[in-house]
N, C-alpha and C positions, 0 to 999 in steps of 0.2 A: 878648130872648134871654138866658137865664140861664147863668151860668158853671158849668163842671163842678166837682164837689166835689173838693177837693185832699186830703181826708182818706182814709187807707187803711183799707179795710174788712176787718179780719182775719176777721170772721165769714163774710163772703162767700168770702174766700180759703180758709178752712178747709173750707167746704162744697164749694168747687170741687175741692180736693185729695181729698176723701173720695169725690166722685162721678165725677170724670173720670180715667180711667187714663192718658191721654196726659200730663196735667199731672204725675201722679205719676212717670212715666218720665222726663220732662224734668227734674224736680227732682233725681232720683237721678243722672242723667248730669251735671248741673251740679255736684253735690257731689263726684263722682269727679274731674272735671276740676280742681276747686278743690284737692282733696287732692294730686293729682299735681303741680300747680304749686307748692304749698307745699313738697312733698318735694324738688322740683328746686332750689328756691332755698335751702332751709335745710339740705340734705345736706352733710356735710363733704367737702372735696376728697381725692382719692386721694393717699396719702403718696408722696413721691418714691422712697423706698427700695423700694417694691413695684412699681415700673414694670417691665414685661417687658423682657428684653434686646433684643427686636426693636425696641421703641419707642426705646430708647436708641441702638442702632446706626443706626436709620433717621433719627435727628435729624442725623447727620453726612453724610447723602447729599443730593444735589440732587434736585429733583423728577423729572428723567428717570430717574435710577437707581432712585428709589423706585417709579416706575411700571413699570419693567422687572421689579423684584422681585415686584411684585404679580401680574404676568402668569405668573410661574413656577408650575408645579403644586406642590401640597403633597405632598412625597415621603413624609413621615411618615404621611400619611393613606392612602397606597397600601400600607402594610405591608411595603415592600421597602427601607426606608432602611438596614437593617443587613445586607442580603444582598450577597454578592460576585458579580461576573459569572461566567459559566462559565469553567472553566480554559482552554478553547481561546482565549478572548478576552483572557486576561491575558498581557501581554507582560513578560518578565523583563528587567531592566536588567543587562547583563553587566558594567557598570562599578561597580555597587553591591554585588552579591553573586554568589556562585557557586552554581549549581544544576545538577542533572543535565540533560543534553540531552533533548529530547523523543524518544520512541521513533520509530524510522523507520516510514514508512507501510507498511502490509501490502501485499505484492506478491502478486497473484493467481497461483497456480501455472499453468504452461502446460498446456493440455489434453493428455491422453495421446495418443501417436501412434496412428494407425489400425493395425489388425492387418494383417500382411503378406498380400499377395495370393497365390494359388496359384503364379503365375509367379515371384514373389520367393522363395517357399519352395523352388521347384525350383532356382532359381539358387543359393541358399544350400547346398542339398544337393549340387549338382554341384561347387561350389567346395570343400566339405569333402572330397568324395571325391577330387578332384584333388590337394588338399593331402596327403591320406593316401597317395596313389599316389606323389607326388613325394618324400615323406619316405622311401619304401622303395627309392629308386634306389640302384644299386651305386656309391656315391661313395667306398667304401673301396679302390677300385682305382686304380693309377697306371700310365698307359700308357707303355711303353718304345719300342715300334716294332713292325715286322712282319717276317715272312719267308715264303717260299713253301714250302709243304709238299707232299708227294706221298703220297697222291692228294688230300689235303684242300684244297689250294689255299692261299689267303692265310690266314695265321695271325697273330693279334695277340698280342704279348707284354705281359704286365701283371705288376705286383707287388701282392700283397695283404699288406701289412705287410712281413715279411721272406721271404715265400714267393712264388716265381715261379708265374704262372698263364698258360696259353696258351688262347686262345679263337678258334674259327673264326667266320667271318661267318655270321650266322643263329642263333648260340647264344642261348638264352633264360635270363636270370638273374632270380632272385626272382619267378618265375612270369610276369611281364609286362614285363620289360625285355629287349629284343632287340638284339643287336649288328648294326646295319644297315650300317655303313661302317667300313672300315679303310684309313687313308691313312698317308702318310709321317709326318705330324706330329700326327695326332689319330685317335681312335676315337670313333664316335658310337653311342649307344644310344637306342632309341625305345620308348615305352610302347605296348603293343599295345591297351589299352582306350581310351586317350586319345592319339591320334597327335600332338597338338600338344605333348605333354610329351616333351622330349629332354634327354639328358645327353651333353655333349661332354667328352672327356678328351684334353687336349693333352700333348705330350711335354714334360716338365720334367726338369731335372737332379735328381740325388738330394737336393741340399740344399734345393731348393724344389719339393717334390712337390705343389704345389697343383693343383686341378682347376678347369676352367672349365665351368660348368653353364649350359646354355641351354634355355629352354622357352617 
């Protein structure tokens, strides 16, 4: 059995490279790997002055803190690093600076009241008419007393300012105020349209000629 030849046949290798594409590809890949390895070993180290601030600050942190920082999102990549939160979420510190108080919340106005019903309108009209009738009562009279006349019967004596006035029972004043009662101490008038409206004049001395009105 003969030993294999230890001499390298360059002619055969050359023919192999020229004829076999796989061998050509393998040789090219080997050359690229060799160049990368040489660059890695022979490239100069990064200067210390050019190290990023993040790497310098990270050297002072323990592995836990370093791991926690790596989990944080990159705020600068979000494009919102320089934006402030909305004004509603910003709380002012009263001990640090003075600022105007926030405006009060807008209060919704109450709904308008419903329109009055016909019954309410009628009550309002009736109240206005009664008020107008009561304002026209003969309150300028002062009752003095009464005497018996002939043949008129009971006659009430009144004073209207400085002028004496005599009125018999049933006399109608100001169209709708009727003298309905004459007594020792008082005279009573009643409205003919609204009988619940009454005016009572009581006897008073000249110094205190006030009237008592009832309705």
